[in-house]
Every structure is written in structure tokens, then in C-alpha cells.
N, C-alpha and C positions, 0 to 999 in steps of 0.2 A: 659899627653899623654896617650891615652887608647890603645886599641888593633888594631885600624885602623892606617894606615900610615898618613892619612890626616884627621883630625877631625875638620877642619875649619867649623864654624857655628853650631857646636853641643854643644854649651853651655847649661847649665840648663835652661829649660823653661817649660811651662805647657804641651807641647806636649811630652816631654821626661823625665820629672822629677816631681814626686809627693811624698812628704815625707809620709811614712807609719807610722801611729800611731796606738795604739791598737783600738781606737775608729773608725778610718777610715777603719781599717782592718775588724772590725765587720760590719760596714756599707756596705762594698764591699761584704762580705760574704752573707749578707741579700739580696743584689741585684743580685748576681750571683748564689747563692745556697739556696734560701729561704726555700725550702722544704727538704733539706738535714739535717740529724740528726747531731746536734752540741754537745749535752751534753747527756751523759748516766750515770746513777747512779742507779743500781738495775733496778727496773721497770720504773724509771723516764727517759723519753725520751723527748727531746726538739729539734725542728728544729732551724735553725738559725733565722727564723722569730719569733718563739716563745721565743727564748732566748733573742733576741733584745727587744721584748716587755717587758719581765721581767726586763731586765737591765734598760729600760726606766722608768718603774714603780718604781724601786728602786731609781733611780736618782731623780725622781719627789717627792717621799716620803721623801727622805733626805732633799731636798730643802724646802719642806713644814714644816719640823721639824726645819728649821732655819739654815741648813748647807749652808755655803757660800763658794765661791771659795777661796781656800787656807786653809780652815778648815781641821782638821784631823778626819777621821773616822777609828776606829780600828775594827779589827775582832779577835775573839777568836773562831775559827771554825775549825773542821777537814776538810778533803778534800771532801766536799759535794758541790752540785750545787750552794748553796748560796755563798760559798767562791768564786767560779768562777764568779758568777754574780756581786759580790762586786768589783772584779778587773775592770770591765767595768762601773758599775753603779756609783761608787764613783767618778771615773774620769769624767764621763758624767755630773756630777753636779759641776765639777770644784774642788772637794775636793782632799785631799791626803789620800791614803790608807796606813794604818799601820797594817799589818798582824802580830799578836802576836802568837808565838809558843804556842800550847796547853799544852806543857810539862813544861812550866816555873813555878816557884814558885810564891807565893803571893807577896813577896817583889819586885821581878823583874817586875811583871805585874804592880804593883802600880807605880814603878819608870817609866816604859815605858808610862803609861797613863798620868802621871804628866808631864814628859819631853816632850811628843808629844802634850800635851794639847788637847787630843781627845775630841771632842764635842759629838760624838755618838760612841757606841760600839755594834757591832753585835756579839751575843754570843750564842753558843750551850748550851742547858739546862744542859748538863752534866758538864759544866764548870762554871755554875752560882755561886756555893758556893765559888769558888776561886776568881771569879770576885767580888763578894760582899765583901769578905775580903780585896781584893786589893783596892776597892773604899773606904773602911773604913780607910785605911792607907794613902790615897792620901792627899797631902798638898793642892792642888788646887781643883777647883770644879770638882765634879764627872761628868762623861759623862752621857748622856741619854742612856738607855739600850734598845735594841731591841732583844728579844729572838727569836732564829732561831731554830725551832724544825726540826727533821729529822724523819718523820714518817716511812720512808722506813727501817730505822735501829731500829725502836721501841723507839726512843727518843721523848718523849712528852714534850710539854711546861709546865712550872710550873704555869703559869697564873699570876705570880707576875709582869711581865713586858709585854708590847705589843709585839705581834708577827708580 
């Protein structure tokens, strides 16, 4: 029983109940607020429409790399737009996101990557040396690495991995 005395006929149906998922939330934001700013990071500004496009491109790129539904994609990123995009883009291709704390040590990162069986890891260049050491310690296969530079903070890619 809800707040009304008589709720007869108000069972869940398409007219009164739609589950909200992160992906449906983003889709609705694009439909309702396409030109509203969604992401701000220094001079970086993206509207919901632009954000959705970037998320879609990430999902497509991951799928093209062989990421399948149920696979794990890890991130070792600070709080930058790419981290926010990963939250939607990884889910959009059906994969599972494993955000790894940037302050963890090499042994712990190696364990997390092994245990989660990450297929791909998105990593900020400032953490590449820690990631490289962690991958050397892994018992299972190392994930593919995508380097995510942050030019607004002066962090440039090393060019050792694709961006």
C-alpha cells in the first residue's frame, strides 16, 4: 500500500514504472538536456550530447578491441573526464568496470588485475610505471593498455601505448 487509500489498478506497468539505469539516465539527459553542460574539468566542457558521443565512441572502441559482455575493463585514472566516460562507456559495451585506486601499491594492483581478469586497462601516464610493474607481477595474461593523457593538467602520453 502506498500513499493513496485505494491504489487498485496502479500496479507496475510501462505507463508508471520504468527502471532507471545509468545508461537510460544518460540517454534521457541527452533527450531532455542535449545542450546543457554535463562535464567540466578546467577548460574542458562537454554538453550531454557531446558526452554521450564520447561515451559511445569509447564503447565502440572497446568492442573493436575484443571486449565482450561480461569482460572486465579496469581504470587507473584520477578524477578526470575519461574516468566519468568510462563509467558509462564500459557499461555500454556490456563490460564490467573495475576502478582501481591510484594510491595502491604494485602488488595490490597486480592482484586486482589478476583476480578481476581485466582485458583492458585505461591508465593515466603518471601511473604507467606502477601499472607496468604490476603487469610484470601478474600470473595471468596482462591486459591491453590504453594510455589516457590529461593535457589540461599537463600530463602527456608516453607514446608507449595507444591513446
